[in-house]
Every structure is written in C-alpha cells, then in structure tokens.
N, C-alpha and C positions, 0 to 999 in steps of 0.2 A: 743471259747472253754472254757469259763469261768465256765460253770455250773459243770463240772466234778470236778474242783478245789473246788467248793462249797461243793460237797459231802464229799471230803476228810477233809476239814477244819471243817465242822460241826461235823464230828465224833471225831476229835482230840481235838478241842478246844471249841466247842459249841458256836462259835461266832454267832452274829446275821446274818441272811442270807443277809441282805442288805450290811453288811460289807464285807463279803467274796466275793460278786459278783464283787468287785473292784479289786480283786487279779488278777495277771497275770497268764495266762494259760500256760501249758507246751504242747509241741508237742505230748506227749504221752496221754494226756487227751482225753477221749471219750465224745463227746457232746451228748446231749439227743436225743433219737429217737423221732420222731414226727408223730402222727397219727391224721389226720384231718378227722372227720366224718361229712359229709354233707347230711342230710336228705332232701327229696324233698317235698315241700308243707306240711311240718310238723307243726301241731299246738302245743299248750302247752299240749301235750298228754303224759306226764310223771307223774306218780302217785306221785313222790316227789315234783312236781310243781303244785299239785292240782287236777290232774286227778283222779276221783273217780269211773268211770265206769269200769275200768279194771286196772290191776297192771303191772308195768314195773320194776321188782325187780333189774335187773342188772344195768340199768341206775340210778336207785335210789341209789345203792351202791356207784357209782362214784360221784354222787352229794353230798352224805353225806361224802364221803372221800376227796372231793376236794372243788372247788369254783363254785358257780352258779352266773350267771350274770342277774340282774333284769332289766338292761337297755341296752341290747345288740341288735344291728340292722344289718339287711342285707342291703347292698348298694342298691339293687334293689328290686322291688316289684314282680319280676318274675325271672325265671331261669338264662338265659345267662348273664344279667348284673351283677348279684351277683357274679357269678363265675369269670368273668373278673376282677372285683375289688378285689376279695379275693386273686387271684393269683398274681396280679401285684402291689397291694398296692395303686392303683389309683382310682379316680372316673372313672367309666366305660365309661363315655363320652370321656375320653382321648384316649380310645382304639377303639372307634367306635362301641362297642358292647352295644348299648343302648336299644335294644329290643330282644325278644327271636328269636334265629335262628329257622326258620321253615324248617323241613326236606324236605318239598315239593318244595321249591324254593330257598334255601340258601346253596345248596351243594357246591357252588363255593367260598363261603365267609368264614370268620373266623377271629379270633384275629390275627392281624399282627405279623409275626415272629420276628420283631424287638423288640416287647415288651418283657421285661425280667420277667420271672415268678419266683415264690417262688422255684419251683423245680430246675430251672437253678441256682439260688443263692445257694441252698443247695448242688447241685452237684459240685459246685466250691470248696466246703469245704469237699469233699469226702463222701457225702451221697449217698446211693443207693436210687433211687426214683421210685415210682410206683403209677399208678392211676388204681383203680379197680372200674368200674361202669361207671357213666355218665360223658361225657366230655362237649358237647354242645357248643364248641368254635371253631369248624372248622374241616374239613376232609382232605383237600387236602394239599400236600407239607408239609411245616413246620408249618402249622396251625393245623396239627395233634398233638396229645399228645406227640409222639416221637420226634417231632420237637420243642417242647415247654418245654424240660427239663426232661421228664420222661423216665427212662430207660426201664420201662415195663408198658405195657397197656393191660388190658383185660376188655372189657366192650363194651359200645355202644356210638356212636357219636352223635346221634340225641337227641331231647329233651325228648322223652319218647318212651317206647317199651312195647309190650305185655310182661308181666312178665314171661310167659312160652315159647312162640314161638320166642320171641325176635325180632318181626317184628315191624318196626316203621310205621309212618303214611302215608308213600308214596303210597303203602306199599313196603318195601324192608327188607330183613333180615339185622339185625344190631347188631351182636355180633362179636367182633374182638379179635384176639390175636396179638398185635402189629398192623401191616398194613395188616394182612391177615384175611379175612372173615372166621371165624372158630367158629362155634357154640359150646356152652357147654350146655349139657342137664341139665335142672333144673330151679328152681325158682330164679329170679334175686337177691333177697336179700341174699339168701343162697350162691349163686355163688360168689357174691361180698365178703362175709364173708370168704368163703373157699379159695378163691384166696389170700386174705389178710393173712390168717393163713399160707398158703403154702409159701408166700414170707417171712414171719417172720421166719419160720423154716429154710429157706435157708440162710437168711442174718442176723440172730440175733447177729452175732459176729462182725458186723460193723454198724456204724450209718445209720439209714434209715429214709426216709420220705415217708409216705403212705397217699395218698389222697383217702379216702374211700367214694365214691360218690354214695349214694344209688339211685335207681330208685323209691323206695317207699318213701312217700306215694302218689306219683303222680299217676294219672290214666293211663291206665285203672285199675279199682279197682279189684284186684285179690289177693287172699291168696294162700296158698300152694295147696289147694284142688280145686280151681276154674278151670273151663274149659278155653281153649284157646279162646280168643276173636278176635284175628287177625291171622287167619290160614295162614300157608305158601301157597302161590299161590293166586288164586282169589276166594276163598270160601267166603261165606257171613259171616259177623261179627256176632257172636253170640249175642252180646249185642243188635243188632237191633231187635231181636226177643222178647225182653222184653217190657212190658208196662212201662211207666214212674213210676208208683207206685211200680211196682215190682223191678225196678232198684233201687229205693230209699231204699227199704227194704233190697235189697241184699247188697248195699253199706254200709248201717249202720251196717250190720252184719259182713261184711268182713274187714272194715277199722281197727277195734281193732286188728284183726289178723295180718295185715300188720305191725302195730306198734310192736306187740309182736315178730314178726320175727326179726325186727331190734334189739330189746332188747335182745333177745337170742343170737344174733350175738356179741353184746357187751360183754356178759358173756363169750363166747368162746374166744374172743379176749384177755380178761384179763387172762383167764386160760393159754393161749399160752404164753403170756408175762411172767407169773409166772413160767411156765414150764422151760423157758430159763433163769430165774433169772434176767430179764431186766425190770421188772415192775417199779422199783424205778428209772430207768433211761429213762423212756418213758413218754412223754406228750401225753395225749389223749384230744383232744378238739372236742366237739360236738356242732353243730348248724343246723338250718334249713336255706334253701336258701331264704325263704320268708314266709309269713303267709299262712294259709291253704286256700283251694279253697272256702270252704263254712263253716260257723259255724255249730256247732251241733256235731253229732256223728263222722263226718269225718273231724275233726279238731277243736280243742278247742282254743278259744281266750279269754275266760273269759269275763271281762267287756271291753275289748278293742273294739274300733270302727273300722270297715273295715276288709278286708281280702286280699288275693292275688290279685294283679292287681291294687291296689290303694295305696296311700301313707299316709293314716291314719295309726295310730299305729298298727292296726291288720294286715296290709300288710307288715310291716318290722320289728317290734319289735318281735324278735324270741327267742325261748328257747335256751340257750347256757350254757355250763359248761366246766370246765377244770379240769383234774385229773392228778396229778403228785405226788405220794407218797413221803413224806419226804421233799418236797419243797413247796407245796402249802398247806396251813392250812386246815385241814379237817373241813367240815361244814361251811366254810366261804361263805359270800355273798358279792358281789361287786355291788355297785350302780353306778359305773362309766359309763358314756355314751360312749359306744364303737361301732364300725362298723366293718364289715367284712374286709374292706381294712386295718384295723390295724393289722391283723394277719400276714401279710407278713413281716413288719418290726419288729414285736414282735418275730416271730420265727427265723428270721435272727439273731437278737440280742442273743437269747438264744442258737443258734447253733454256735455263734462266727463268723458269716459271715459279712463282711463289705459291706454295700450298699450305702456308701457315694457318689460314682460316679454316682449313678442313679438320673435322673432328674424327677421332677414333681411327687414325692411320696407324696400323700395326707394323707395316713395313718400315725399313730404315734406308736412308741414303747410303748407297754403297759406291758412290762415284770414286771415292778414294781407293777402294779396292780395285776398280777398273784402272784407274790412272796411275797409281803408285803401288799397287798390291799391298796396301796398308790394311791390316786386319781391323774388323769392326769390334765394337764392345761386346763382351760376353752377354748372352741373353738366353732365356728359355724360349724354345720353339715348340709348337704344338700341332698335332694332327688328330682329326676326328673323322671317322667314317663308319656309319651305322653305329654299332656298339663298340667298335674298336677305338682305342685312344692311345696316344703317345706323347711323350715329352722328351726333348733333347736339349742337352746343354754340354758343350764341348764334346768329350768322347763318350759321355753317358747317355743312355736312352732307356727309358722305362716304357714298356709296351703292355697294353692290355689287348691280347690277341683275339682271334675269332672264337676261341673257347672260353673267353672272358678270364683268362689266367693272366696275372701280373708277372712280368719277367724283366729283370734288370740286365742290360747288356753294356758292354764296353767295346765301342767300335774302334777299329783302326782307321787310318786316314782314308781308306777306300770304302768304308762302310761295312767291312766284314766283321762279324762278332756276334750275330744274332742267333747263333746255334748253342750258345752257352748262357745259362741263367746264373747271374752272380748275386742274386738278392740275399742269399744266406751268408755270403762271404762279405758283403758290404751292407749291413743292415742300416747304418746311419744314412748312407746315400739313398738307399731304397726308401726309407721313411720320409726323407726330405723331398725326394722327387714325387713320391705318391701324394703327399700333401699338396704340393704345387700343382700337380696334374689335376687333381679332383677339385681344387679350388677354381682353377681356370675353367674346367668343364662345367661346373655349376654356374658360373657367371655367363659363359658364352651360350649355354643352353637356354638360359632365361632370355637372352637377347634373341636367340635363334627362333624361339617359339613365335614371337610376335613378328619377326622379320619374314618368316616363312608365309605367314598370313598376308602380309603386305605384298610379297612376291607371288602369291597365288600357288605356292608350292604345297600347300596344305590340302589341296583338292585335286582330284582326278576327274577331268571331264573328257569323254571320248571325242576324238577327232575323226570326222567322217572322211573317207576317201572320196576323192573327186570322181571316181569310177564306181562308187557303191551302188548306184541305181542302174548301171549298165548290165546287160546280160553277159555272162561269162562266155569266152570264146567257144563257138560251136553250138551255142544254144539260141 
C-alpha cells in the first residue's frame, strides 16, 4: 500500500517519486486500482505508434499521457500461453498451458487450480476482482475464472466466439455470467466495455482489479454491423458463402472498425474513471496477447519479421503502454525489455501485496520502470512454441525457426534485424547463447511434461455440440 502514501507526500513535499516509494504505508491508504486491457491478435494498430490508415484518438491520449514500451513482449506466440504467464508471473511451461486450448477437445483441461494468479494475490489485499471477456484457461471446477481469484466473470471461456451470436467453434453458446450460461445481446467489444464500466460504477469506492480481455481483433472478423457468422443452432456459417477474394476485401474493410471499437471503449473507460474522481489512482495497462494473424490491413507489424504463431519478433513483440496520471511521466518511452509475466510481480508490488512465499516466479518487478523509467537488470528471456525456440539478451537474439535452423540476430531498438544471420561473424556469442538456450529448454521441457498432465493438456477429449442431436435445418 505504498503508492497512496506516494500521492500524499508528492503533494506536500514534492519529493522525488523514487524516494517516497520507500515510505511505510498506513492501513488507511488506498492502493491503486488496476485495469489490464488485453487485446487479441492486435498488431501495431494505434495511430500514436505509427498507424496511418485510420485514427485511434483515445489510445493516443493515454500513450501521450503515459509511457509506451518499445520492447515489450508476450510470453507466447498465441492465446493461452500468454494468458497463463500473464496471470501467474511464470513461464507458461510451468503451468502446462503451452498451446492454445481448443474448444473442440480441451473442455476437461485448464490451468491447475494450485497456480496462484494475480487476481488471487490482489484479492488477499482486499481488491475486488473481475474478468470481462476472454478466459481461455479452463472451464471446469476451479479452472474456471471464479476458481482462479476473480469475484466476477462475464464473458466467454473458449478461444474465440462469433462477436454477435457468441457461439464458439464447437459450436456451442459461450457467454457466461459467473458459472451460468447467460447471453447478453450485443457486440462483444461493447459488452466487455459496458460490463467494465458497470463494475467501476459499483465498486469505485474500493480498490479493484479488472482484467479486460477483448475478443477483438481475433476472428471471425466482424464489426458492429456485420451479420452473424456462427448462428445459434446448426445453420450454415455465412462466411462459407463468400469467395476468398470477397472475404479478403471484407476483412480489410472490417478490421479497422474492430480496432476503433476497442479505442472508443478506452475513451468511455477514462470518462468513467474521471466521473468517479479515481483516474489519478488507477493504472491502465494495455497490451496484445501476441502478434497479428497476418500483416497488412488486418494487423500491422511494421518492419518486424513474422506474425502470430511464430517466435520471430512479429509474433511476440507487441504494442504496450501504461497510463497512471501523476505517477508516470507523460510522453515517456521505455526501451526496457519486458515480458507479460513481469506484470504479476509489478502489479503486486504497486498494490502492496507480498508474493515472497511464491515459488518459481520468473517475472520481475518492473515498477521502477513504470515510475522512474529505471532499467531493469540484464537477463536472458526465452520463447518456446512447438519446435521453435529463442533466447534474447540485450540486442542479441538466437532463434531456432520453423525450419529448425539456428540463426543469430542483432536487433535494433525497434526489433528490426531478423533478416540477417550473424552466427558466423560472432561465433563466441553464438556458442554462448546456444548453450544457455538448450540448457533452459531441457529444464523447462522436463517441467512442462508433468505440468501438461496436471493441466489435462496431454489429452484430447471431443466436446459435443449442444445441437449435435438436433436435425439440421430443413430436415
């Protein structure tokens, strides 16, 4: 609870922020609210970060009023692994969540209940906690959000849904209020925003943590005016009636509208915080769960190589920014190399929560990066996706790509540099990084084998559609 003391002392004495953070907190101090916004398959699609095809004025305001990260990374190159690491502060391999949960055969599986999540940590220090949107970490028992530290959950459990009918890939209806299947009519992005605002209206007088996990910009590609693609029942998917060319044209037209809907929701969020006079005591952090599906109009990666599903920079270097008026210097840019797993220990520190008893926390506390733009200690960072592997330390990155080739790259500050292999020019760096990479992989794979069994991710059990026994339309 040190941050509220920071607010008081800054007003009274104008001490440097780093000085007052060491002050002892009082029991009456209110820690900061925390809102974590996670977009899905979101590229560098913010106009303040170089997007020129359309504008995102609300996110632009937060970037200009806060700190953007030029070297921030998701732990995974796809959905589930990133979320597991984000909430536990661990490499996802420790939790068994090494690949996307598939709604069609992973209904039994999920992140083990014994994993301690950020929501559980914050609830220990009297935060109200909520998840609105995508979970993708389990459905049954305590693998459900309500069993993983969230007081309230409204959203979907699978990896993606139709943004209007809220039907998943099985197909089954997949919009829940807690553990009750209870649909809300509306566009998924707007529902996630509206539920977030309602929660703030109700709980603005106490500390809260909101995980705002958008379905967008994951497919199916739909904006507010798009027709349903996955109808309730066994109707034919509308997208199947389009030629490939027509689908491409439709997606390129719709994708910017999906981004705009997220942006408009950010604006409403800030308005609600200001309405309750809690903006200055609320941290808003935004990031994507991985790179975009494809480059171009449906996800910008600039000059980065790769995209979702691989561990070149375009697959995991993601747009990220943090906004906390009065605490984080407006217009600042951090070049510190951070990962999603760093957010759990960082938010725990800022909330005054003690996580010292937790074992195998791989993330680091980056609060001083946020508050003072102070760099963190040098460290090795790792990625693993299927047979692909990577290690990063400062500007050096060693990558085993989809062809199982080892290549050494030297990245510039924006992640550019994966087009040139420097392994022959820097044999000592190559040898050292190779040794560290394969040593880590051997350790983590041994852990991962048993943790996947615990998570149920070692088995595929078909999930039955709720409409499987019904006759198809017209029969």
